[in-house]
N, CA, C and O atoms as a Tripos MOL2 file, in Angstrom:
@<TRIPOS>MOLECULE
protein
  256   255    64     0     0
PROTEIN
NO_CHARGES

@<TRIPOS>ATOM
      1 N          -2.8230   27.3830   76.9140 N.3       1 MET1
      2 CA         -3.8980   26.6640   77.6590 C.3       1 MET1
      3 C          -3.7770   25.4380   78.2870 C.2       1 MET1
      4 O          -3.5140   24.4680   77.5760 O.2       1 MET1
      5 N          -3.8840   25.3220   79.2010 N.am      2 SER2
      6 CA         -3.3440   23.3950   79.7050 C.3       2 SER2
      7 C          -4.9370   22.6840   78.1340 C.2       2 SER2
      8 O          -5.9430   23.1020   77.5600 O.2       2 SER2
      9 N          -3.8610   21.1860   78.2390 N.am      3 ASN3
     10 CA         -4.4380   20.7380   78.0600 C.3       3 ASN3
     11 C          -6.5040   20.2720   78.6270 C.2       3 ASN3
     12 O          -7.5780   19.9760   78.1020 O.2       3 ASN3
     13 N          -5.8860   20.5130   79.9920 N.am      4 GLU4
     14 CA         -7.2900   19.4190   80.7430 C.3       4 GLU4
     15 C          -8.1780   21.0050   79.8830 C.2       4 GLU4
     16 O          -9.0860   20.8040   79.0770 O.2       4 GLU4
     17 N          -7.8290   22.1120   80.1510 N.am      5 LYS5
     18 CA         -8.9390   23.5210   80.1210 C.3       5 LYS5
     19 C          -9.4270   23.0750   78.8870 C.2       5 LYS5
     20 O         -10.4430   23.7650   78.8110 O.2       5 LYS5
     21 N          -9.4060   22.4550   77.9570 N.am      6 LEU6
     22 CA         -9.6590   22.4000   76.3710 C.3       6 LEU6
     23 C         -10.5520   20.9760   75.9620 C.2       6 LEU6
     24 O         -10.1320   19.8210   76.0350 O.2       6 LEU6
     25 N         -11.7310   21.3670   75.5710 N.am      7 LYS7
     26 CA        -12.5370   20.4090   75.1040 C.3       7 LYS7
     27 C         -13.0600   20.8280   73.4160 C.2       7 LYS7
     28 O         -13.5210   21.8930   73.0070 O.2       7 LYS7
     29 N         -12.7750   19.5030   72.6460 N.am      8 PHE8
     30 CA        -13.4590   19.5310   71.7530 C.3       8 PHE8
     31 C         -14.9510   19.5830   71.1940 C.2       8 PHE8
     32 O         -15.8110   18.8510   71.6850 O.2       8 PHE8
     33 N         -15.3140   20.7060   69.8750 N.am      9 GLU9
     34 CA        -16.7360   20.7070   69.6530 C.3       9 GLU9
     35 C         -17.0980   21.6400   69.0500 C.2       9 GLU9
     36 O         -17.1660   22.7960   69.4660 O.2       9 GLU9
     37 N         -17.4290   21.1540   67.7730 N.am     10 TRP10
     38 CA        -18.4830   21.5460   66.6840 C.3      10 TRP10
     39 C         -19.8010   23.0030   66.9030 C.2      10 TRP10
     40 O         -20.9180   22.8380   67.3920 O.2      10 TRP10
     41 N         -19.3380   24.1040   66.4760 N.am     11 VAL11
     42 CA        -20.0690   24.7870   66.5360 C.3      11 VAL11
     43 C         -21.2080   25.4670   65.5510 C.2      11 VAL11
     44 O         -20.9800   26.4770   64.8860 O.2      11 VAL11
     45 N         -22.4650   24.7620   65.5570 N.am     12 ASP12
     46 CA        -23.4220   24.8130   64.7720 C.3      12 ASP12
     47 C         -23.5660   26.1090   64.1700 C.2      12 ASP12
     48 O         -23.5110   27.0520   64.9590 O.2      12 ASP12
     49 N         -23.7970   26.4650   62.5310 N.am     13 ASN13
     50 CA        -24.0220   27.5060   61.6650 C.3      13 ASN13
     51 C         -24.7390   27.3110   61.0680 C.2      13 ASN13
     52 O         -24.4580   27.2310   59.8730 O.2      13 ASN13
     53 N         -26.3300   27.0760   61.5620 N.am     14 PRO14
     54 CA        -27.8730   26.2900   60.4720 C.3      14 PRO14
     55 C         -27.2390   27.2510   59.3950 C.2      14 PRO14
     56 O         -26.4940   26.7180   58.5730 O.2      14 PRO14
     57 N         -27.4940   28.8770   59.2930 N.am     15 ASP15
     58 CA        -27.1010   30.2800   58.3300 C.3      15 ASP15
     59 C         -26.2850   29.9500   57.0230 C.2      15 ASP15
     60 O         -26.5030   29.9390   55.8110 O.2      15 ASP15
     61 N         -25.1880   29.6740   57.9170 N.am     16 ARG16
     62 CA        -23.7740   29.0240   56.0560 C.3      16 ARG16
     63 C         -23.4510   27.5650   56.0830 C.2      16 ARG16
     64 O         -22.7610   26.8560   56.8160 O.2      16 ARG16
     65 N         -24.6630   27.2410   54.3590 N.am     17 ILE17
     66 CA        -24.2610   25.7350   54.1290 C.3      17 ILE17
     67 C         -22.7340   25.6300   54.0740 C.2      17 ILE17
     68 O         -21.9530   26.5600   53.8740 O.2      17 ILE17
     69 N         -22.4670   24.4610   54.2650 N.am     18 GLY18
     70 CA        -21.2430   23.6010   54.2660 C.3      18 GLY18
     71 C         -19.7240   24.6290   54.9030 C.2      18 GLY18
     72 O         -18.5520   24.6340   54.5270 O.2      18 GLY18
     73 N         -20.3700   25.3250   55.8780 N.am     19 GLU19
     74 CA        -19.0040   25.6150   56.8340 C.3      19 GLU19
     75 C         -19.3750   25.3850   58.2600 C.2      19 GLU19
     76 O         -20.2380   25.8320   59.0160 O.2      19 GLU19
     77 N         -17.8710   24.0520   58.3920 N.am     20 ARG20
     78 CA        -17.4780   23.5540   59.7590 C.3      20 ARG20
     79 C         -17.1460   24.8450   60.1840 C.2      20 ARG20
     80 O         -16.6580   25.7460   59.5020 O.2      20 ARG20
     81 N         -17.4510   24.8580   61.3630 N.am     21 LEU21
     82 CA        -17.1940   25.7220   62.8350 C.3      21 LEU21
     83 C         -16.5020   24.6980   63.9460 C.2      21 LEU21
     84 O         -17.1250   23.6580   64.1560 O.2      21 LEU21
     85 N         -15.6810   24.8380   64.4290 N.am     22 PHE22
     86 CA        -14.9520   24.2730   66.0650 C.3      22 PHE22
     87 C         -14.1500   24.8690   67.1660 C.2      22 PHE22
     88 O         -13.2190   25.6410   66.9380 O.2      22 PHE22
     89 N         -14.3890   24.6320   67.9520 N.am     23 THR23
     90 CA        -13.5960   25.7220   69.4580 C.3      23 THR23
     91 C         -13.2130   24.4160   70.2120 C.2      23 THR23
     92 O         -13.3400   23.2030   70.0440 O.2      23 THR23
     93 N         -12.6630   25.2940   71.1540 N.am     24 PHE24
     94 CA        -11.6480   24.1260   71.8130 C.3      24 PHE24
     95 C         -11.9170   24.9710   73.6710 C.2      24 PHE24
     96 O         -11.6310   24.5690   74.7990 O.2      24 PHE24
     97 N         -12.3530   25.8060   73.3340 N.am     25 ASP25
     98 CA        -12.3590   26.5020   74.9420 C.3      25 ASP25
     99 C         -14.6080   27.9580   74.7950 C.2      25 ASP25
    100 O         -15.3250   28.5450   75.6060 O.2      25 ASP25
    101 N         -14.5950   27.7720   73.5480 N.am     26 GLY26
    102 CA        -15.7550   28.5260   73.5760 C.3      26 GLY26
    103 C         -15.6370   29.8980   72.7450 C.2      26 GLY26
    104 O         -16.5250   30.4770   72.1190 O.2      26 GLY26
    105 N         -14.4210   30.2160   72.9010 N.am     27 LYS27
    106 CA        -14.3160   31.1040   73.3590 C.3      27 LYS27
    107 C         -13.9110   32.1180   71.3830 C.2      27 LYS27
    108 O         -14.5320   32.9870   70.7730 O.2      27 LYS27
    109 N         -12.6450   31.3710   71.0890 N.am     28 LYS28
    110 CA        -12.4140   31.4850   69.3870 C.3      28 LYS28
    111 C         -12.7930   30.0630   69.2380 C.2      28 LYS28
    112 O         -12.7580   29.0330   69.9120 O.2      28 LYS28
    113 N         -13.2730   30.5580   67.7450 N.am     29 ILE29
    114 CA        -13.7760   29.6720   66.4270 C.3      29 ILE29
    115 C         -12.6590   29.7410   65.6660 C.2      29 ILE29
    116 O         -11.7810   30.6000   65.7530 O.2      29 ILE29
    117 N         -12.7160   28.4860   64.6410 N.am     30 TYR30
    118 CA        -11.6650   27.9990   64.4420 C.3      30 TYR30
    119 C         -12.9360   28.0690   63.0880 C.2      30 TYR30
    120 O         -14.1090   28.1500   63.4520 O.2      30 TYR30
    121 N         -12.6440   28.0370   61.6590 N.am     31 ASN31
    122 CA        -13.1830   27.3240   60.2940 C.3      31 ASN31
    123 C         -12.1370   26.3800   60.3480 C.2      31 ASN31
    124 O         -10.9590   26.6060   60.6260 O.2      31 ASN31
    125 N         -12.7720   25.0830   60.0000 N.am     32 LEU32
    126 CA        -11.3640   23.8870   59.4570 C.3      32 LEU32
    127 C         -11.4220   24.0370   58.2540 C.2      32 LEU32
    128 O         -10.2180   24.0050   58.0010 O.2      32 LEU32
    129 N         -12.2600   24.2770   56.6360 N.am     33 PHE33
    130 CA        -11.2130   24.9320   55.7430 C.3      33 PHE33
    131 C         -10.1170   25.9940   55.4370 C.2      33 PHE33
    132 O          -9.4480   26.1850   54.4220 O.2      33 PHE33
    133 N         -10.1600   26.8260   57.0350 N.am     34 ARG34
    134 CA         -9.4880   28.1370   56.3550 C.3      34 ARG34
    135 C          -8.5370   27.5950   57.2450 C.2      34 ARG34
    136 O          -7.6640   27.1730   56.4860 O.2      34 ARG34
    137 N          -8.0720   27.2780   58.7710 N.am     35 ASP35
    138 CA         -7.5200   26.6700   59.2010 C.3      35 ASP35
    139 C          -6.8540   25.7880   59.8350 C.2      35 ASP35
    140 O          -5.6770   25.8720   60.1860 O.2      35 ASP35
    141 N          -7.5980   24.9080   60.0000 N.am     36 TYR36
    142 CA         -7.1790   23.7000   59.6920 C.3      36 TYR36
    143 C          -5.6350   23.1560   59.1710 C.2      36 TYR36
    144 O          -5.8890   23.0260   57.9730 O.2      36 TYR36
    145 N          -4.3330   22.7950   59.3000 N.am     37 PRO37
    146 CA         -3.7680   22.3680   60.6610 C.3      37 PRO37
    147 C          -3.5130   24.1080   60.8300 C.2      37 PRO37
    148 O          -4.4880   24.6470   61.3540 O.2      37 PRO37
    149 N          -2.3070   25.1250   60.4550 N.am     38 HIS38
    150 CA         -1.7070   26.0730   60.8710 C.3      38 HIS38
    151 C          -2.3090   26.7560   61.8820 C.2      38 HIS38
    152 O          -1.5050   26.9990   62.7810 O.2      38 HIS38
    153 N          -3.5320   27.2080   62.1110 N.am     39 ALA39
    154 CA         -3.9600   28.0700   62.7280 C.3      39 ALA39
    155 C          -4.1870   27.7260   64.3970 C.2      39 ALA39
    156 O          -4.5870   28.5820   65.1860 O.2      39 ALA39
    157 N          -3.8980   26.4910   64.7400 N.am     40 LEU40
    158 CA         -4.6950   25.4920   65.8300 C.3      40 LEU40
    159 C          -3.0400   25.1420   66.5160 C.2      40 LEU40
    160 O          -2.0890   24.6050   65.9480 O.2      40 LEU40
    161 N          -3.1030   25.4780   67.4130 N.am     41 SER41
    162 CA         -1.8820   25.6460   68.5310 C.3      41 SER41
    163 C          -1.0790   23.6910   68.5710 C.2      41 SER41
    164 O          -1.3850   23.0370   67.5750 O.2      41 SER41
    165 N          -0.5910   23.2870   69.1440 N.am     42 PRO42
    166 CA         -0.0140   22.1770   68.8570 C.3      42 PRO42
    167 C          -0.2660   21.0740   69.9290 C.2      42 PRO42
    168 O           0.3040   20.0070   70.1550 O.2      42 PRO42
    169 N          -1.6660   21.9160   70.6980 N.am     43 ILE43
    170 CA         -2.2050   20.9830   71.8280 C.3      43 ILE43
    171 C          -3.7260   20.5720   71.6560 C.2      43 ILE43
    172 O          -4.3760   19.6180   72.0840 O.2      43 ILE43
    173 N          -4.0810   21.8040   70.7590 N.am     44 GLU44
    174 CA         -5.2010   21.7450   69.8310 C.3      44 GLU44
    175 C          -5.7070   20.7550   68.4120 C.2      44 GLU44
    176 O          -6.6350   20.3100   67.7360 O.2      44 GLU44
    177 N          -4.5470   20.8370   68.5900 N.am     45 LYS45
    178 CA         -4.1490   20.0380   66.8300 C.3      45 LYS45
    179 C          -4.1880   18.9580   67.1040 C.2      45 LYS45
    180 O          -4.8660   18.2340   66.3750 O.2      45 LYS45
    181 N          -3.3800   18.2650   68.4430 N.am     46 GLU46
    182 CA         -3.3040   16.8050   68.6490 C.3      46 GLU46
    183 C          -4.8630   16.3510   69.3720 C.2      46 GLU46
    184 O          -5.4040   15.2620   69.1790 O.2      46 GLU46
    185 N          -5.4190   17.4630   70.2340 N.am     47 LEU47
    186 CA         -7.3100   17.2320   70.3430 C.3      47 LEU47
    187 C          -7.6060   17.2210   68.8960 C.2      47 LEU47
    188 O          -7.3770   16.1490   68.3370 O.2      47 LEU47
    189 N          -7.9660   17.9760   68.3280 N.am     48 PHE48
    190 CA         -8.7800   17.8410   67.5440 C.3      48 PHE48
    191 C          -8.1030   16.5100   66.3090 C.2      48 PHE48
    192 O          -8.9270   15.9950   65.5520 O.2      48 PHE48
    193 N          -6.8590   16.1410   66.2380 N.am     49 ASP49
    194 CA         -6.5480   15.1970   64.8490 C.3      49 ASP49
    195 C          -7.3900   12.9970   66.2320 C.2      49 ASP49
    196 O          -7.6990   11.8430   65.9350 O.2      49 ASP49
    197 N          -7.3360   13.5240   67.0380 N.am     50 ARG50
    198 CA         -7.4710   12.8080   67.8710 C.3      50 ARG50
    199 C          -9.3170   12.4760   68.1370 C.2      50 ARG50
    200 O          -9.6050   11.2810   68.2030 O.2      50 ARG50
    201 N          -9.9330   13.0120   68.2120 N.am     51 GLU51
    202 CA        -11.0850   13.3020   68.0500 C.3      51 GLU51
    203 C         -11.4960   13.2440   66.4790 C.2      51 GLU51
    204 O         -12.7130   13.1740   66.3050 O.2      51 GLU51
    205 N         -10.8070   13.2600   65.4630 N.am     52 ASN52
    206 CA        -11.5580   13.7290   64.1120 C.3      52 ASN52
    207 C         -10.6610   12.9900   63.3990 C.2      52 ASN52
    208 O          -9.7480   13.6260   62.8730 O.2      52 ASN52
    209 N         -10.6920   11.6470   63.2280 N.am     53 PRO53
    210 CA         -9.6290   11.0010   62.1990 C.3      53 PRO53
    211 C         -10.1940   11.3000   60.7040 C.2      53 PRO53
    212 O          -9.3390   11.2850   59.8190 O.2      53 PRO53
    213 N         -10.9120   11.4430   60.4990 N.am     54 TYR54
    214 CA        -11.6830   11.2890   59.4160 C.3      54 TYR54
    215 C         -11.1310   12.7180   58.3690 C.2      54 TYR54
    216 O         -10.7470   12.5110   57.2180 O.2      54 TYR54
    217 N         -11.1650   13.9980   58.9130 N.am     55 TRP55
    218 CA        -10.6410   15.1660   58.9800 C.3      55 TRP55
    219 C          -8.8150   15.1000   58.5510 C.2      55 TRP55
    220 O          -8.1950   15.5240   57.5760 O.2      55 TRP55
    221 N          -8.3120   14.2320   60.0150 N.am     56 VAL56
    222 CA         -7.0800   14.2090   59.6000 C.3      56 VAL56
    223 C          -6.5910   13.5460   58.2430 C.2      56 VAL56
    224 O          -5.7400   13.8630   57.4120 O.2      56 VAL56
    225 N          -7.4250   12.5640   58.3570 N.am     57 ASP57
    226 CA         -6.9920   11.8450   56.2820 C.3      57 ASP57
    227 C          -6.9900   12.7650   55.5420 C.2      57 ASP57
    228 O          -6.0760   13.1260   54.7990 O.2      57 ASP57
    229 N          -8.8390   13.5810   55.8020 N.am     58 PHE58
    230 CA         -8.6550   14.6880   54.4750 C.3      58 PHE58
    231 C          -7.6030   15.5160   53.9090 C.2      58 PHE58
    232 O          -7.1520   15.6610   52.7730 O.2      58 PHE58
    233 N          -7.2960   16.1220   55.3030 N.am     59 PHE59
    234 CA         -6.0410   16.9890   55.2160 C.3      59 PHE59
    235 C          -4.7520   16.8430   54.9860 C.2      59 PHE59
    236 O          -4.0550   17.8510   54.8710 O.2      59 PHE59
    237 N          -4.0630   15.2520   54.8470 N.am     60 LYS60
    238 CA         -2.7960   14.5760   55.0820 C.3      60 LYS60
    239 C          -1.8350   15.3630   54.3250 C.2      60 LYS60
    240 O          -0.6190   15.3400   54.5120 O.2      60 LYS60
    241 N          -2.8660   16.5290   52.8740 N.am     61 ASP61
    242 CA         -1.8800   16.8140   52.4140 C.3      61 ASP61
    243 C          -1.5740   18.2950   52.4600 C.2      61 ASP61
    244 O          -1.2190   18.9290   51.4670 O.2      61 ASP61
    245 N          -1.7130   18.7560   53.5370 N.am     62 ARG62
    246 CA         -2.1120   19.9490   54.3870 C.3      62 ARG62
    247 C          -0.9820   20.0530   55.2170 C.2      62 ARG62
    248 O          -0.6000   21.1600   55.5960 O.2      62 ARG62
    249 N           0.1380   18.0280   55.8400 N.am     63 ILE63
    250 CA          0.5540   18.6630   56.5350 C.3      63 ILE63
    251 C           1.5890   18.2180   56.0530 C.2      63 ILE63
    252 O           1.5010   17.1480   55.4520 O.2      63 ILE63
    253 N           2.7210   18.7930   56.1420 N.am     64 LYS64
    254 CA          4.1420   18.2410   56.0280 C.3      64 LYS64
    255 C           5.4070   17.9550   56.6880 C.2      64 LYS64
    256 O           6.3320   17.4460   56.0550 O.2      64 LYS64
@<TRIPOS>BOND
     1     1     2 1
     2     2     3 1
     3     3     4 2
     4     3     5 am
     5     5     6 1
     6     6     7 1
     7     7     8 2
     8     7     9 am
     9     9    10 1
    10    10    11 1
    11    11    12 2
    12    11    13 am
    13    13    14 1
    14    14    15 1
    15    15    16 2
    16    15    17 am
    17    17    18 1
    18    18    19 1
    19    19    20 2
    20    19    21 am
    21    21    22 1
    22    22    23 1
    23    23    24 2
    24    23    25 am
    25    25    26 1
    26    26    27 1
    27    27    28 2
    28    27    29 am
    29    29    30 1
    30    30    31 1
    31    31    32 2
    32    31    33 am
    33    33    34 1
    34    34    35 1
    35    35    36 2
    36    35    37 am
    37    37    38 1
    38    38    39 1
    39    39    40 2
    40    39    41 am
    41    41    42 1
    42    42    43 1
    43    43    44 2
    44    43    45 am
    45    45    46 1
    46    46    47 1
    47    47    48 2
    48    47    49 am
    49    49    50 1
    50    50    51 1
    51    51    52 2
    52    51    53 am
    53    53    54 1
    54    54    55 1
    55    55    56 2
    56    55    57 am
    57    57    58 1
    58    58    59 1
    59    59    60 2
    60    59    61 am
    61    61    62 1
    62    62    63 1
    63    63    64 2
    64    63    65 am
    65    65    66 1
    66    66    67 1
    67    67    68 2
    68    67    69 am
    69    69    70 1
    70    70    71 1
    71    71    72 2
    72    71    73 am
    73    73    74 1
    74    74    75 1
    75    75    76 2
    76    75    77 am
    77    77    78 1
    78    78    79 1
    79    79    80 2
    80    79    81 am
    81    81    82 1
    82    82    83 1
    83    83    84 2
    84    83    85 am
    85    85    86 1
    86    86    87 1
    87    87    88 2
    88    87    89 am
    89    89    90 1
    90    90    91 1
    91    91    92 2
    92    91    93 am
    93    93    94 1
    94    94    95 1
    95    95    96 2
    96    95    97 am
    97    97    98 1
    98    98    99 1
    99    99   100 2
   100    99   101 am
   101   101   102 1
   102   102   103 1
   103   103   104 2
   104   103   105 am
   105   105   106 1
   106   106   107 1
   107   107   108 2
   108   107   109 am
   109   109   110 1
   110   110   111 1
   111   111   112 2
   112   111   113 am
   113   113   114 1
   114   114   115 1
   115   115   116 2
   116   115   117 am
   117   117   118 1
   118   118   119 1
   119   119   120 2
   120   119   121 am
   121   121   122 1
   122   122   123 1
   123   123   124 2
   124   123   125 am
   125   125   126 1
   126   126   127 1
   127   127   128 2
   128   127   129 am
   129   129   130 1
   130   130   131 1
   131   131   132 2
   132   131   133 am
   133   133   134 1
   134   134   135 1
   135   135   136 2
   136   135   137 am
   137   137   138 1
   138   138   139 1
   139   139   140 2
   140   139   141 am
   141   141   142 1
   142   142   143 1
   143   143   144 2
   144   143   145 am
   145   145   146 1
   146   146   147 1
   147   147   148 2
   148   147   149 am
   149   149   150 1
   150   150   151 1
   151   151   152 2
   152   151   153 am
   153   153   154 1
   154   154   155 1
   155   155   156 2
   156   155   157 am
   157   157   158 1
   158   158   159 1
   159   159   160 2
   160   159   161 am
   161   161   162 1
   162   162   163 1
   163   163   164 2
   164   163   165 am
   165   165   166 1
   166   166   167 1
   167   167   168 2
   168   167   169 am
   169   169   170 1
   170   170   171 1
   171   171   172 2
   172   171   173 am
   173   173   174 1
   174   174   175 1
   175   175   176 2
   176   175   177 am
   177   177   178 1
   178   178   179 1
   179   179   180 2
   180   179   181 am
   181   181   182 1
   182   182   183 1
   183   183   184 2
   184   183   185 am
   185   185   186 1
   186   186   187 1
   187   187   188 2
   188   187   189 am
   189   189   190 1
   190   190   191 1
   191   191   192 2
   192   191   193 am
   193   193   194 1
   194   194   195 1
   195   195   196 2
   196   195   197 am
   197   197   198 1
   198   198   199 1
   199   199   200 2
   200   199   201 am
   201   201   202 1
   202   202   203 1
   203   203   204 2
   204   203   205 am
   205   205   206 1
   206   206   207 1
   207   207   208 2
   208   207   209 am
   209   209   210 1
   210   210   211 1
   211   211   212 2
   212   211   213 am
   213   213   214 1
   214   214   215 1
   215   215   216 2
   216   215   217 am
   217   217   218 1
   218   218   219 1
   219   219   220 2
   220   219   221 am
   221   221   222 1
   222   222   223 1
   223   223   224 2
   224   223   225 am
   225   225   226 1
   226   226   227 1
   227   227   228 2
   228   227   229 am
   229   229   230 1
   230   230   231 1
   231   231   232 2
   232   231   233 am
   233   233   234 1
   234   234   235 1
   235   235   236 2
   236   235   237 am
   237   237   238 1
   238   238   239 1
   239   239   240 2
   240   239   241 am
   241   241   242 1
   242   242   243 1
   243   243   244 2
   244   243   245 am
   245   245   246 1
   246   246   247 1
   247   247   248 2
   248   247   249 am
   249   249   250 1
   250   250   251 1
   251   251   252 2
   252   251   253 am
   253   253   254 1
   254   254   255 1
   255   255   256 2
@<TRIPOS>SUBSTRUCTURE
     1 MET1         2 RESIDUE 1 A MET
     2 SER2         6 RESIDUE 1 A SER
     3 ASN3        10 RESIDUE 1 A ASN
     4 GLU4        14 RESIDUE 1 A GLU
     5 LYS5        18 RESIDUE 1 A LYS
     6 LEU6        22 RESIDUE 1 A LEU
     7 LYS7        26 RESIDUE 1 A LYS
     8 PHE8        30 RESIDUE 1 A PHE
     9 GLU9        34 RESIDUE 1 A GLU
    10 TRP10       38 RESIDUE 1 A TRP
    11 VAL11       42 RESIDUE 1 A VAL
    12 ASP12       46 RESIDUE 1 A ASP
    13 ASN13       50 RESIDUE 1 A ASN
    14 PRO14       54 RESIDUE 1 A PRO
    15 ASP15       58 RESIDUE 1 A ASP
    16 ARG16       62 RESIDUE 1 A ARG
    17 ILE17       66 RESIDUE 1 A ILE
    18 GLY18       70 RESIDUE 1 A GLY
    19 GLU19       74 RESIDUE 1 A GLU
    20 ARG20       78 RESIDUE 1 A ARG
    21 LEU21       82 RESIDUE 1 A LEU
    22 PHE22       86 RESIDUE 1 A PHE
    23 THR23       90 RESIDUE 1 A THR
    24 PHE24       94 RESIDUE 1 A PHE
    25 ASP25       98 RESIDUE 1 A ASP
    26 GLY26      102 RESIDUE 1 A GLY
    27 LYS27      106 RESIDUE 1 A LYS
    28 LYS28      110 RESIDUE 1 A LYS
    29 ILE29      114 RESIDUE 1 A ILE
    30 TYR30      118 RESIDUE 1 A TYR
    31 ASN31      122 RESIDUE 1 A ASN
    32 LEU32      126 RESIDUE 1 A LEU
    33 PHE33      130 RESIDUE 1 A PHE
    34 ARG34      134 RESIDUE 1 A ARG
    35 ASP35      138 RESIDUE 1 A ASP
    36 TYR36      142 RESIDUE 1 A TYR
    37 PRO37      146 RESIDUE 1 A PRO
    38 HIS38      150 RESIDUE 1 A HIS
    39 ALA39      154 RESIDUE 1 A ALA
    40 LEU40      158 RESIDUE 1 A LEU
    41 SER41      162 RESIDUE 1 A SER
    42 PRO42      166 RESIDUE 1 A PRO
    43 ILE43      170 RESIDUE 1 A ILE
    44 GLU44      174 RESIDUE 1 A GLU
    45 LYS45      178 RESIDUE 1 A LYS
    46 GLU46      182 RESIDUE 1 A GLU
    47 LEU47      186 RESIDUE 1 A LEU
    48 PHE48      190 RESIDUE 1 A PHE
    49 ASP49      194 RESIDUE 1 A ASP
    50 ARG50      198 RESIDUE 1 A ARG
    51 GLU51      202 RESIDUE 1 A GLU
    52 ASN52      206 RESIDUE 1 A ASN
    53 PRO53      210 RESIDUE 1 A PRO
    54 TYR54      214 RESIDUE 1 A TYR
    55 TRP55      218 RESIDUE 1 A TRP
    56 VAL56      222 RESIDUE 1 A VAL
    57 ASP57      226 RESIDUE 1 A ASP
    58 PHE58      230 RESIDUE 1 A PHE
    59 PHE59      234 RESIDUE 1 A PHE
    60 LYS60      238 RESIDUE 1 A LYS
    61 ASP61      242 RESIDUE 1 A ASP
    62 ARG62      246 RESIDUE 1 A ARG
    63 ILE63      250 RESIDUE 1 A ILE
    64 LYS64      254 RESIDUE 1 A LYS
């Protein structure tokens, strides 16, 4: 998928407290705590990192 078609968005899920979901295409939903960074494509990770510096710092120990 090209970078032009990707747009980072948080997904609201009021039924689940503490769950942080996000998407880039409105179809595939990622769980922040389960999927970041290993389940993201390089393009998705780049976009996520640019939009979310707090979470990049929070998970810095996951990146080798």
